[in-house]
C-alpha positions in Angstrom: -42.8 161.2 96.1 -39.6 162.9 96.9 -38.5 162.8 93.3 -41.9 164.4 92.3 -41.3 167.2 94.8 -37.8 167.8 93.5 -38.9 168.1 89.9 -41.7 170.5 90.9 -39.1 172.7 92.8 -36.9 172.7 89.7 -39.7 173.5 87.3 -41.1 176.3 89.5 -37.7 177.8 90.0 -37.0 177.7 86.2 -40.4 179.4 85.4 -40.0 182.1 88.1 -36.4 182.8 86.9 -37.5 182.9 83.3 -40.4 185.3 83.9 -39.0 187.6 86.6 -35.3 187.3 85.8 -33.1 189.0 88.4 -35.9 190.9 90.0 -35.8 191.3 93.7 -39.2 189.5 94.0 -38.2 186.3 92.3 -37.3 184.5 95.5 -40.5 185.6 97.2 -42.6 184.4 94.3 -40.7 181.1 94.2 -41.3 180.6 97.9 -45.0 181.4 97.6 -45.6 179.1 94.6 -43.6 176.3 96.1 -45.6 176.5 99.4 -48.9 176.4 97.4 -47.8 173.5 95.3 -46.7 171.5 98.4 -50.0 172.2 100.1 -51.9 171.0 97.0 -49.7 167.8 96.8 -50.4 167.2 100.5 -54.1 167.5 100.2 -54.1 165.3 97.1 -52.1 162.6 98.7 -54.3 162.6 101.8 -57.4 162.1 99.6 -55.8 159.2 97.8 -55.0 157.5 101.1 -58.6 157.5 102.2 
């Protein structure tokens, strides 16, 4: 599971850097997208455990 999260972080970071470049908002968008993805993974893993 930790490897999955690490790959997701890397992919999201790459996509945000590619789209926004050196914009001042790149870090904020990265943080928001990462939080949303982690929330979705958490919900999905809880459904699988039940």
